[in-house]
C-alpha positions as CSV (number, residue, x, y, z in Angstrom):
1,X,0.0,0.0,0.0
2,X,1.1,3.5,-0.6
3,X,0.2,7.2,-0.5
4,X,0.9,9.0,-3.7
5,X,1.4,12.8,-4.0
6,X,1.3,14.6,-7.3
7,X,2.1,18.3,-7.1
8,X,2.0,20.7,-10.1
9,X,2.8,18.0,-12.6
10,X,2.8,19.0,-16.3
11,X,3.9,17.6,-19.6
12,X,4.6,19.4,-22.8
13,X,5.5,17.9,-26.2
14,X,7.1,20.9,-27.9
15,X,4.4,23.6,-27.9
16,X,1.6,21.2,-27.1
17,X,0.5,21.0,-23.5
18,X,-0.6,17.4,-22.8
19,X,-1.0,17.8,-19.0
20,X,-1.1,21.1,-17.0
21,X,-0.8,21.6,-13.2
22,X,-2.1,18.2,-12.0
23,X,-2.4,18.0,-8.2
24,X,-3.6,15.1,-6.2
25,X,-2.9,13.2,-3.0
26,X,-4.3,9.7,-2.6
27,X,-5.2,7.8,0.6
28,X,-3.5,4.6,1.4
29,X,-5.1,1.8,-0.6
30,X,-7.5,4.2,-2.5
31,X,-9.0,3.4,-5.9
32,X,-8.7,6.5,-8.1
33,X,-10.2,6.7,-11.6
34,X,-9.0,9.2,-14.2
35,X,-11.7,9.8,-16.7
36,X,-12.2,12.1,-19.7
37,X,-12.5,12.1,-23.5
38,X,-9.7,10.9,-25.8
39,X,-6.8,13.3,-25.8
40,X,-7.6,14.8,-22.4
41,X,-4.2,13.8,-20.9
42,X,-5.3,10.9,-18.6
43,X,-3.0,8.3,-20.2
44,X,0.0,10.7,-20.3
45,X,-0.6,11.3,-16.6
46,X,-0.6,7.6,-15.9
47,X,2.6,7.1,-17.9
48,X,4.3,9.9,-15.8
49,X,3.2,8.1,-12.6
50,X,4.7,4.9,-14.0
51,X,8.0,6.6,-15.0
52,X,7.5,5.9,-18.7
53,X,7.3,9.6,-19.4
54,X,9.3,12.4,-17.7
55,X,7.3,15.2,-16.2
56,X,8.1,18.6,-17.7
57,X,7.4,20.2,-14.3
58,X,6.1,19.2,-10.9
59,X,6.9,16.4,-8.5
60,X,5.7,12.9,-7.6
61,X,6.1,11.3,-4.2
62,X,5.3,7.8,-3.0
63,X,5.0,7.5,0.8
64,X,6.9,10.8,1.1
65,X,9.8,9.7,-1.1
66,X,10.4,11.8,-4.2
67,X,10.3,9.5,-7.2
68,X,10.1,12.1,-9.9
69,X,13.4,11.2,-11.4
70,X,13.4,7.4,-10.6
71,X,13.3,4.7,-13.3
72,X,10.0,2.7,-13.6
73,X,11.6,-0.4,-11.9
74,X,12.6,1.7,-8.9
75,X,9.0,2.9,-8.2
76,X,7.5,-0.5,-7.3
77,X,4.5,-0.1,-9.5
78,X,2.7,-2.7,-11.7
79,X,0.9,-1.6,-14.9
80,X,-1.9,-3.3,-16.7
81,X,-2.2,-2.2,-20.3
82,X,-5.2,-2.1,-22.7
83,X,-3.5,-4.6,-25.1
84,X,-2.6,-7.1,-22.3
85,X,1.1,-7.2,-23.3
86,X,1.5,-10.9,-22.6
87,X,4.4,-13.0,-24.0
88,X,2.8,-15.0,-26.7
89,X,5.3,-17.9,-26.6
90,X,4.9,-18.4,-22.8
91,X,2.1,-20.2,-21.0
92,X,-0.2,-18.5,-18.5
93,X,1.9,-19.9,-15.7
94,X,5.2,-18.7,-17.3
95,X,3.7,-15.2,-18.0
96,X,2.7,-14.8,-14.4
97,X,6.0,-16.3,-13.0
98,X,8.3,-14.3,-15.3
99,X,8.8,-11.2,-13.2
100,X,9.3,-13.4,-10.0
101,X,12.1,-15.3,-11.8
102,X,13.8,-12.1,-12.8
103,X,13.7,-11.0,-9.1
104,X,15.4,-14.2,-8.1
105,X,12.6,-15.7,-6.1
106,X,13.0,-19.4,-5.2
107,X,11.1,-21.9,-7.4
108,X,8.8,-23.1,-4.5
109,X,7.8,-19.6,-3.6
110,X,7.1,-18.8,-7.2
111,X,4.9,-21.9,-7.5
112,X,3.0,-21.0,-4.4
113,X,2.5,-17.3,-5.3
114,X,1.4,-18.0,-8.9
115,X,-1.0,-20.8,-8.0
116,X,-2.6,-18.8,-5.2
117,X,-3.1,-15.8,-7.5
118,X,-4.4,-18.0,-10.3
119,X,-6.9,-19.6,-8.0
120,X,-8.2,-16.1,-6.9
121,X,-8.6,-15.1,-10.6
122,X,-10.1,-18.4,-11.8
123,X,-7.1,-19.2,-13.9
124,X,-6.0,-22.5,-12.4
125,X,-7.4,-24.6,-15.3
126,X,-5.7,-22.4,-17.9
127,X,-2.1,-22.3,-16.5
128,X,-0.7,-24.5,-19.2
129,X,-2.3,-22.6,-22.1
130,X,-0.7,-20.0,-24.4
131,X,-2.3,-16.5,-24.6
132,X,-3.4,-17.2,-28.2
133,X,-5.6,-20.0,-26.8
134,X,-7.5,-17.7,-24.4
135,X,-10.5,-15.4,-24.7
136,X,-10.1,-11.6,-24.2
137,X,-11.4,-11.8,-20.7
138,X,-9.1,-14.7,-19.8
139,X,-6.1,-12.8,-21.2
140,X,-7.1,-9.7,-19.2
141,X,-7.2,-11.8,-16.0
142,X,-3.7,-13.1,-16.8
143,X,-2.4,-9.6,-17.2
144,X,-4.0,-8.7,-13.8
145,X,-2.5,-11.8,-12.3
146,X,1.0,-11.0,-13.6
147,X,0.7,-7.6,-11.9
148,X,-0.7,-9.0,-8.6
149,X,2.1,-11.6,-8.1
150,X,4.6,-8.8,-7.9
151,X,2.9,-7.5,-4.8
152,X,3.5,-3.8,-5.9
153,X,2.8,-0.7,-3.9
154,X,0.7,0.7,-6.7
155,X,-1.5,-0.6,-9.5
156,X,-1.7,1.5,-12.7
157,X,-4.4,0.3,-15.1
158,X,-4.7,1.9,-18.5
159,X,-8.2,1.2,-20.0
160,X,-7.8,-2.5,-19.3
161,X,-11.4,-3.4,-20.3
162,X,-11.8,-1.5,-23.6
163,X,-11.2,-4.6,-25.8
164,X,-13.9,-6.7,-24.1
165,X,-17.5,-7.1,-25.1
166,X,-20.2,-5.4,-23.0
167,X,-21.2,-8.4,-20.8
168,X,-17.6,-9.3,-20.0
169,X,-16.8,-5.6,-19.2
170,X,-19.5,-5.6,-16.5
171,X,-18.2,-8.9,-15.0
172,X,-14.5,-7.8,-15.1
173,X,-15.4,-4.4,-13.7
174,X,-16.9,-6.0,-10.7
175,X,-13.9,-8.5,-10.3
176,X,-11.3,-5.8,-10.5
177,X,-13.1,-3.6,-8.0
178,X,-13.5,-6.4,-5.5
179,X,-9.9,-7.6,-6.1
180,X,-8.4,-4.2,-5.5
181,X,-10.5,-3.6,-2.4
182,X,-9.4,-6.9,-1.0
183,X,-5.7,-6.4,-1.7
184,X,-5.9,-2.8,-0.4
185,X,-3.3,-1.6,-3.1
186,X,-3.5,2.0,-4.2
187,X,-4.8,1.9,-7.7
188,X,-5.0,4.4,-10.6
189,X,-7.4,3.4,-13.3
190,X,-7.7,5.2,-16.6
191,X,-10.9,5.0,-18.7
192,X,-12.9,7.1,-21.1
193,X,-16.1,5.3,-20.0
194,X,-17.9,7.4,-17.4
195,X,-20.0,4.4,-16.3
196,X,-16.8,2.6,-15.3
197,X,-15.6,5.6,-13.5
198,X,-18.8,6.0,-11.5
199,X,-19.1,2.3,-10.5
200,X,-15.4,1.7,-9.7
201,X,-13.8,4.7,-8.3
202,X,-13.6,5.8,-4.7
203,X,-12.7,9.2,-6.2
204,X,-12.9,10.4,-9.7
205,X,-10.5,12.8,-11.5
206,X,-12.3,14.3,-14.4
207,X,-9.9,15.7,-17.1
208,X,-10.4,17.8,-20.1
209,X,-7.8,19.5,-22.4
210,X,-5.0,18.4,-20.2
211,X,-6.4,20.0,-17.0
212,X,-8.2,18.5,-14.0
213,X,-11.8,19.7,-13.9
214,X,-13.0,18.1,-10.7
215,X,-11.8,15.6,-8.1
216,X,-14.5,14.1,-5.9
217,X,-16.3,10.9,-5.0
218,X,-18.7,9.6,-7.7
219,X,-21.9,10.8,-6.2
220,X,-20.5,14.3,-5.6
221,X,-19.4,14.5,-9.2
222,X,-22.9,13.5,-10.3
223,X,-24.9,15.7,-7.9
224,X,-22.6,18.8,-7.8
225,X,-20.6,19.1,-11.0
226,X,-18.3,22.2,-10.9
227,X,-18.8,23.2,-14.5
228,X,-20.8,22.4,-17.6
229,X,-18.2,20.0,-19.0
230,X,-18.3,17.7,-16.0
231,X,-22.1,17.9,-15.9
232,X,-22.4,16.9,-19.5
233,X,-19.7,14.3,-19.5
234,X,-20.8,12.4,-16.3
235,X,-24.2,10.8,-16.7
236,X,-25.8,8.5,-19.3
237,X,-27.8,9.8,-21.1
238,X,-26.0,13.2,-20.7
239,X,-27.4,16.2,-19.0
240,X,-29.7,18.6,-21.0
241,X,-28.8,22.3,-21.2
242,X,-31.1,25.2,-22.0
243,X,-30.3,28.9,-22.3
244,X,-32.6,31.1,-20.2
245,X,-33.1,34.2,-18.0
246,X,-33.1,34.2,-14.2
247,X,-36.3,35.8,-13.0
248,X,-37.6,37.5,-9.8
249,X,-35.6,36.2,-6.8
250,X,-33.8,33.5,-8.6
251,X,-36.5,30.9,-7.9
252,X,-37.4,30.6,-11.6
253,X,-35.4,30.4,-14.9
254,X,-37.5,31.0,-18.0
255,X,-37.0,30.7,-21.8
256,X,-39.2,30.8,-24.9
257,X,-40.4,27.2,-24.4
258,X,-39.8,26.5,-20.7
259,X,-40.3,27.8,-17.2
260,X,-38.4,25.9,-14.5
261,X,-38.3,26.4,-10.8
262,X,-35.0,26.2,-9.1
263,X,-34.1,24.5,-5.8
264,X,-33.2,26.4,-2.7
265,X,-29.4,26.5,-3.2
266,X,-29.5,27.4,-6.9
267,X,-32.2,29.9,-6.2
268,X,-30.1,31.7,-3.6
269,X,-27.1,31.7,-6.0
270,X,-29.2,33.2,-8.7
271,X,-31.0,35.8,-6.5
272,X,-28.7,38.6,-7.6
273,X,-29.1,37.8,-11.3
274,X,-32.6,38.9,-12.0
275,X,-33.0,39.2,-15.8
276,X,-29.5,37.8,-16.3
277,X,-28.6,35.0,-18.7
278,X,-28.0,31.6,-17.3
279,X,-27.7,28.0,-18.6
280,X,-29.8,25.5,-16.8
281,X,-29.1,21.8,-16.8
282,X,-31.5,19.0,-16.0
283,X,-30.8,15.2,-16.2
284,X,-33.0,13.0,-18.4
285,X,-34.0,10.8,-15.5
286,X,-35.3,13.9,-13.6
287,X,-37.9,14.7,-16.2
288,X,-41.4,13.3,-16.4
289,X,-44.5,14.1,-18.6
290,X,-47.4,16.2,-17.2
291,X,-50.8,17.1,-18.5
292,X,-50.9,19.5,-21.5
293,X,-51.3,23.2,-20.7
294,X,-49.3,23.0,-17.5
295,X,-47.8,26.4,-16.8
296,X,-44.4,25.2,-15.7
297,X,-42.0,22.7,-17.3
298,X,-40.4,22.2,-20.7
299,X,-42.7,22.4,-23.7
300,X,-41.9,20.7,-27.0
301,X,-42.8,18.1,-29.6
302,X,-41.8,14.4,-29.5
303,X,-39.3,13.5,-32.2
304,X,-38.2,10.0,-31.2
305,X,-39.4,7.3,-28.9
306,X,-37.0,4.6,-27.8
307,X,-38.5,1.8,-25.6
308,X,-36.2,0.4,-23.0
309,X,-38.4,-2.2,-21.4
310,X,-39.7,-0.9,-18.2
311,X,-38.6,2.7,-19.2
312,X,-38.8,4.8,-22.3
313,X,-36.3,7.4,-23.6
314,X,-37.7,10.2,-25.8
315,X,-36.2,13.1,-27.7
316,X,-38.2,16.3,-27.4
317,X,-37.8,19.2,-29.8
318,X,-37.7,22.4,-27.8
319,X,-37.2,25.3,-30.2
320,X,-33.8,24.8,-31.7
321,X,-32.8,22.4,-28.9
322,X,-33.2,18.7,-28.6
323,X,-34.0,17.4,-25.0
324,X,-33.7,13.8,-23.9
325,X,-36.0,12.5,-21.2
326,X,-36.0,9.0,-19.6
327,X,-39.0,7.9,-17.5
328,X,-41.4,5.0,-16.9
329,X,-42.9,3.4,-20.0
330,X,-46.0,5.4,-21.3
331,X,-48.0,3.6,-24.0
332,X,-49.9,6.8,-24.9
333,X,-46.8,8.6,-26.2
334,X,-46.5,9.0,-30.0
335,X,-44.1,10.8,-32.3
336,X,-45.3,14.3,-33.3
337,X,-47.4,15.0,-30.2
338,X,-46.9,18.1,-28.1
339,X,-45.6,17.3,-24.6
340,X,-44.8,19.1,-21.4
341,X,-42.1,17.7,-19.1
342,X,-41.9,18.5,-15.4
343,X,-38.7,18.4,-13.4
344,X,-37.5,18.1,-9.8
345,X,-36.6,21.7,-8.7
346,X,-33.9,20.4,-6.3
347,X,-32.2,18.6,-9.1
348,X,-31.9,21.6,-11.4
349,X,-28.4,22.8,-12.2
350,X,-27.4,26.3,-13.3
351,X,-24.2,27.5,-15.0
352,X,-22.7,30.9,-15.9
353,X,-23.0,31.3,-19.7
354,X,-19.5,32.8,-20.0
355,X,-17.3,30.9,-17.6
356,X,-19.5,27.7,-17.7
357,X,-18.9,27.3,-13.9
358,X,-21.7,26.1,-11.8
359,X,-23.3,28.9,-9.9
360,X,-22.8,26.8,-6.8
361,X,-19.1,26.7,-7.4
362,X,-18.6,30.3,-8.4
């Protein structure tokens, strides 16, 4: 286990800034997820932590020791890659045992360590097979096993599930989470999948354009995003945004096709913006249809209906905007009908149209 400190870390490739002013301190044994779109700097950050890339500025410490200039082998980290990186000519057993042999561990100790780890990962029947004879999920478990047998202080995982099918991703997501919790090894996990981030991370680091946007536990990220990017990136389907004007005491935001009441916190933050422009955000699952002619809500025309079994997802044309709503199945819905959607006032978000910061974070 280890406590990792990252202070002011940045990385430039010529004039291009890949990572800028990254700051974070983990707890011992914490599972941290770095999430963001392609090119946001999350993998570069991971490679800097591993020592595979040199930081242009800043410092990295592990348990108080400055490791910024240390080689990867001196940092006591184990990395699991997207492409597994297994030796194709070695069996599963030999792949897992390889690093232990290099360290000079005795044969009996290697045997005991590999077989214990293989048993925990369900790999015992596969120990004599070659990687080419395994499925994608089995190869990923071998890659994890090879990292685990080293008993490192830190796990670094770079999109390890991206090559798996949807069902296997869900299974492996749960297995990795349980495994890392049980081993209590500090883990950095990189993904572009916000669902993986929400379900796996004790804390999430949301990145965009090489910069950290927000660091917080998953529910805080979801409930109190600090800016419009985080609000739109975290959540599936994504948050809806509408441009409007803050009215009266901030308790209402109004546009050409909507009138929405705000919750207490947002209302207080908007109280000094009477008549001022504001962007409101509302999540699809916080919308529901109401009877026509209702004075408050979002008014529009149904453009698409997508049945999801017990629920339905619709697209509603609201002026020039397209709103997504997700609620319990309604057999009376039809394409082309006018519809009013109500919302939960306490769930409404508001953002400054210029800075895109949440009014609660400003």
